[in-house]
N, C-alpha and C positions, 0 to 999 in steps of 0.2 A: 504494500500500499504506500502511495506517495502522499505523506501527510502534509507536505509542502503545499499541495494543491488545495487551497481553501479560498476560492474566488467569491467575491460578493454576489448573492443571487440577484438577478435582475439587471445586471451591468453588462452591456454590449462590449466585449472585449476584442480588440483586433489580433487576429493570429497571423494572417498573412494579407497581402493586398488582395482585396475582394472578399475576405472571409472574417466573420465575426462570430463569437461565441456568447450565447446568453445561458446560464446555468439556472434551472428552475429551483424553486425553494421547496424541494420534496426530498431531503436527504433522509437516508434510512441504511440499514445493515445491507440491504440489497441495491440501493441506488447511490451509495457513496455520498458525494456532496449534493447530489441531485442530477437530473436529467440534462444532458447538453442539448441545446437547441442551436443549430449552426444557421447563419444568414450567409448565403454565397450570392456574389455578385455586386456590382457597382451601381448599375442602374436597375435591371431586371434582377430581381431577388428571389431566390429559391429558400425556402424556409424547410430545413431538413430537421425532422422530428420535432413538431410543434410542442409536444410535452403533455403533461398531465393538465386536467380541467382545473386550472387556477387562474382567476381573473387577474391576479397580480401579474402572473407571467405573460398573459396576453397582452396586458398593458405595455409591459416592458419590451415585448416584441414590436407592437405597433409603434411604440415611441422611439424605436431604433431606425424606422423607415424614413429616411429624409424626404423633403417635399419633392425632389427630383427622382426619387426612386418609387418603385412599385413592386408589390408582391405578385410575382406571375406563376409561381409553382409551389404548392406545398406537398412535401415529399415524406412518407412515413416508412421507417426502415422494418418495422414489425409491429404486431398489434398487441403488445403488452400496454397495460394501463397507464404506464409513466411515459408512454411516447405518443399515443394516438388521440386521446379525448380532446384535446385542444384544437384538433384539425378543423372541425365544423365551425366552432365559434370564430376561429381566425378567418375562415373563409367568408363568414358574414360581413367581414370588413374590407373584402378585396374580391377581385374577379378571378382568382387563381383556382384552378382544379386540383384535386387531392390525387396524388399518385402513390400506388402501393402494390405489393405483389398479389394481394388478395385479402379474403376474410380470414377469421381466426383458424380455420382448419386448411387453408390453402398451402400446399407444398408438402403436407403431412405425409410421411413414408407409409408404405402399405402395412407394415406391422403396427405402426401407431394408429392407423386408421382403424385396424381390426381391435386393438385394445382399447381405443376409446369407444367404438361402437358396441363392444361386448360389455364394456363396463368393468372390466377386468383390473384396469389400472386409472384409478381416479386422477384427476389433474385440472387444469385449465385455470389455475389460480392466477389472478391478476391479468387476465386476458380480455380484451375488448371484444366481446363476441358480436357486438352489433355494427362493428367497422366494416365499412365497404368503400373501397376507393372509386373515384369518378374515372380514373384511368388506370387500368390494370397492366402492370408491368410484367415483362418476361425477362429470363436471363439474356442478357445481351442488349437490351433496349437502350437506345440512347435519349438522354433528355437534355435539351439545350436552349439557351437563350442568349441575348446579347452579352458577349463576355465570358461565357462559361458553357462546359459540356460535361455530362456525367454519363457513365457507363453502368448500367444495372448488372450487379453480380449477385445471382441467387446463391446465398450462402445458408441453407437450412442447417438446423443442429439446436441452437438455442430455442428456436421455434421453426416450424416449417416454412412460415412465409418470410423468414428474415431475408433482407439484402443489405449487401455493401453498395457502396457508390464510388466508382473510381473516377477521381479528378485528376487527369493526367498521371502523374506518377505519385500522387497521394491517394489516400482511400479513407472514406467515412465508414468505420466498421461497426457502428452502432454497439450492439452487445455481444457481437461475435467476438472481437478481440478488444480488451480493456487493459489499461495499464495498472490499475490498482487491484485486480483480482481476476481469478478465471472465470468464465461464463458459467452460470446455473444451466444445466441440461435436465429438465424434469419432465419424464414420460407423462402422458403421451404428446404433449406438446413439443417437448424437447426429444432429440433422437442422436445418441452420442455417435452412431455410425456416420449420420449425415454431418455431424459436427466435426469429426477427425477429417473426412473427405473435404469439408470446406476449408478447414485449416491448410490442408496440403494443396488445394487448389490456390489459395491466397499465397501461399509460399512459392509457388511457380513463377511469380512476377517480382521484379524488383521495385520496391516501393521506397519513397522518401520519407514519408510520415503518414502515420494513421491517426485519424480523428475519431476517437471512440465516443459512444453514448454516454459514458459517465468516465470521469477522471481526465487527467491532462493529456496533452498531445503525446503521442509514442514516437520517439524521435528515431528508434533502431527497430522497425517493423520486423525484419528478419530474426533478429534475437528475441523479440517478443513471442514470435510465431514458434520458433524453436523451443523456448521454455513452456509455452502452452502444450505443445505436443509432448514434451518429455513429461510435464506434470501429469497428463492423463494417462501416459504409459506407466508412470510410477504408481498412480492410483490403481491402475489394472493389475499391477504385479503385486501390491498389497492385498487386493481382493482375493487373488488367486491362492496367496500365500495364507490368508486367514482361512480360506476354505479347505486347505489340505488338513487342517486339525477335525473340522466337522462341518456338515452343511449348516448353512445359517441364513436367514432373511436379511434383507437390506439394512433393516434398524440396527441389528446386532452388529453387522459389519461396519456400519458407520461409527458405532461407538468404539469399536476397536482401533479403526484407521484415523478418524479425525478426532485425535486426543487434544488438539490444541485450540478448538473452537468453543465459544460459549454455548450454554445449552439452548438458548433461543434459536441458535442456527443449525441445530441438530436436524430438524425437519427438511431444511434444504439440502444439507449433506446427504441424508438418507435417500432424497430424491435423486441426487447425483450418483450414489451408489447402485440404485435401481437401474438407472441409464447404462451404467457400466455392464450390469448383470445381463440385461436384455442385449446389449451389444456382444457380449461374450456367449450368450445362448445362440445367437444367430451364427456365430462363428464356430458353434460345436465345441466350446470348452466348459461350458457349464450348463446344467439343465435344472429346471424347478423340480421340487418334489410334489408332483400333482400339478393342477392347473396353475397357470400363470396368473398372479395377481400380486398387488402392492406388498403384501405380507408373507408371500411364499418362500419358503426356504429353498436354497439353491444348493447343489452338489457339484463337484468337479467331475468332468468325463474323461 
């Protein structure tokens, strides 16, 4: 965690020519200092991740728009409640359309569709289930206006509809890659197999900087991606090692592995472990004892 990152909420901070960041006043254990809203452009402005439904944050965004500027695009990286709800209230103040990959279940992997439909794995915490974009983006879609161009990169894992946005050799990585913590992957919205594939995809390109959805600018994207992949591989190794003793459910494994976290973060850690177990199950390294569900015990194969 980068404790030095502590910007005043609501203040538009210049990061690059044509790029500003406003941090929403919604700090928490899952959002760090708050959600980063980015304003891209000098005249035509793209608002990337408008943020939570907070009238003070809406006021801050509108106050940052100069008389010679206009909001032309509202872009949502994914449908968690700290990113999407302000999109429609913001749209009421401008003529911009709302762009996104789709609704809450868009991009969800086949196994997660099955788990969600069967009710075997609960989830959906913090998801804006009513969100629907005006313009549906696909992988590779270009979004552009005067002075800027963005390339849509579908990066499922944190949630199926998650996108990153390439801006030249910089990238807005939302909640897929953050500088202060690893991303939560919570089934059935999150899928670790997809998450790792998205990490490897991003690692194939040479980036200058990442602009995350929470926390400070990531100045060494390659190193951060390398850390993130190794971190997940280490968690996998710890899970497999723990299962060598006895079959166990995700909660028991989380208590053994996440010894450094406070109690109130244990549920999130348990969801991360469950994501690993489902990934390992698909790779035929573990199997549930009986039907797959959130509390199922898993054994090594």
